[in-house]
C-alpha positions as CSV (number, residue, x, y, z in Angstrom):
1,M,32.6,7.9,-0.4
2,N,33.3,10.6,2.1
3,L,34.5,9.1,5.4
4,H,32.5,11.5,7.6
5,F,29.3,10.4,5.7
6,L,30.2,6.7,6.1
7,D,30.8,7.3,9.8
8,F,27.4,8.9,10.0
9,L,25.8,6.0,8.2
10,L,27.4,3.5,10.4
11,T,26.3,5.4,13.5
12,L,22.7,5.4,12.1
13,L,23.0,1.7,11.4
14,H,24.2,1.1,15.0
15,L,21.3,3.1,16.4
16,L,18.8,1.3,14.2
17,I,20.1,-2.1,15.3
18,I,20.2,-1.2,18.9
19,G,16.7,0.4,18.8
20,F,15.3,-2.6,17.0
21,N,17.0,-5.1,19.3
22,L,15.4,-3.2,22.3
23,F,12.0,-2.5,20.9
24,G,11.3,-4.6,17.8
25,W,9.4,-7.2,19.9
26,I,6.6,-4.7,20.7
27,W,4.9,-4.9,17.4
28,K,3.5,-8.2,16.3
29,S,4.4,-7.6,12.7
30,T,8.1,-7.2,13.5
31,R,8.5,-10.0,16.1
32,K,9.8,-12.6,13.7
33,S,12.4,-10.1,12.2
34,H,13.3,-9.1,15.8
35,F,13.8,-12.7,16.8
36,F,16.3,-13.2,13.9
37,L,18.1,-10.0,14.7
38,V,18.5,-11.1,18.3
39,I,19.8,-14.5,17.1
40,A,22.3,-12.6,14.8
41,T,23.4,-10.4,17.7
42,I,24.0,-13.4,20.0
43,F,25.9,-15.1,17.2
44,S,28.1,-12.0,16.7
45,W,28.7,-11.5,20.4
46,V,29.4,-15.1,21.3
47,V,30.4,-17.2,18.2
48,L,32.3,-14.4,16.4
49,G,33.4,-13.3,19.9
50,F,35.2,-16.6,20.3
51,W,37.7,-15.4,17.7
52,F,37.5,-11.6,18.0
53,G,36.6,-11.1,21.7
54,F,33.3,-11.5,23.5
55,G,30.7,-8.9,22.5
56,Y,32.2,-8.6,19.0
57,C,30.2,-6.4,16.5
58,P,31.3,-6.2,12.9
59,V,29.6,-2.9,12.5
60,T,31.7,-1.5,15.4
61,D,34.8,-3.0,13.8
62,W,34.0,-1.3,10.5
63,Q,33.1,2.0,12.1
64,W,36.3,2.0,14.2
65,Q,38.3,1.5,11.0
66,V,36.6,4.5,9.5
67,K,37.2,6.6,12.7
68,A,40.8,5.6,12.7
69,K,41.2,6.9,9.2
70,L,39.5,10.1,10.4
71,G,42.2,10.3,13.1
72,E,40.2,9.2,16.2
73,R,42.2,7.2,18.7
74,D,41.7,5.3,21.9
75,L,38.2,4.2,20.9
76,P,36.4,2.0,23.5
77,N,35.5,-1.6,22.7
78,S,31.8,-0.7,22.7
79,F,29.9,1.6,20.4
80,I,27.3,2.0,23.2
81,K,30.0,3.4,25.5
82,Y,31.4,5.6,22.8
83,F,27.9,7.0,22.0
84,A,26.9,7.4,25.6
85,D,30.1,9.4,26.3
86,K,29.5,11.6,23.2
87,V,25.9,12.3,24.1
88,T,26.5,13.0,27.8
89,G,29.9,14.6,27.6
90,M,31.0,12.3,30.4
91,D,33.3,9.3,30.7
92,I,30.8,6.7,31.8
93,S,32.2,3.5,33.3
94,S,32.6,0.8,30.7
95,T,31.7,-1.7,33.4
96,M,28.4,0.1,34.0
97,I,27.7,0.4,30.2
98,D,28.4,-3.3,29.7
99,A,26.2,-4.3,32.7
100,V,23.3,-2.2,31.5
101,T,23.7,-3.6,27.9
102,A,23.9,-7.2,29.2
103,V,20.8,-6.9,31.4
104,S,18.8,-5.0,28.8
105,F,19.7,-7.5,26.1
106,G,19.1,-10.4,28.4
107,L,15.6,-9.2,29.1
108,V,15.0,-8.7,25.3
109,V,16.2,-12.2,24.6
110,I,13.7,-13.6,27.2
111,V,10.9,-11.5,25.7
112,S,11.8,-12.4,22.1
113,F,12.1,-16.1,22.7
114,T,8.9,-16.1,24.7
115,F,6.9,-14.5,21.9
116,Y,8.6,-16.7,19.3
117,A,7.9,-19.9,21.2
118,R,4.3,-18.8,21.9
119,E,3.7,-18.1,18.2
120,A,5.4,-21.4,17.2
121,R,3.1,-23.3,19.6
122,R,0.0,-21.5,18.2
123,Q,1.1,-22.5,14.7
124,V,1.5,-26.1,15.7
125,L,-2.0,-26.1,17.3
126,R,-3.5,-24.4,14.2
127,N,-1.9,-27.0,12.0
128,R,-3.2,-29.9,14.1
129,S,-6.7,-28.5,14.2
130,G,-6.6,-27.9,10.5
131,R,-5.7,-31.5,9.8
132,K,-8.7,-32.8,11.8
133,S,-11.3,-31.0,9.7
């Protein structure tokens, strides 16, 4: 497979994951999938991060390997930093990018867990009322 095409596909995958992490909770039909993607992201950043560095993303790891083969050097730790710099043409502070990412994701985690807990509670109540009839 052409490395430029693979790089493009990995960028697209990154943007889809980021977009769904940020907005997948909006639609009731995608909330369960969103919840599991949030859990997977937390697992990657924290559990895999224990071995590979906090905030570890396997997609970024794969993409940076492709970019290295394409001759790109001095890549940041974060795809979000890389993409923000590319889009704006600026060198945005990695500290600011990390802070915005952490706050945004923290809010998404709260929203996602709230919706998931609320739905789980409704399911329990439906099951209880169903047994009584």
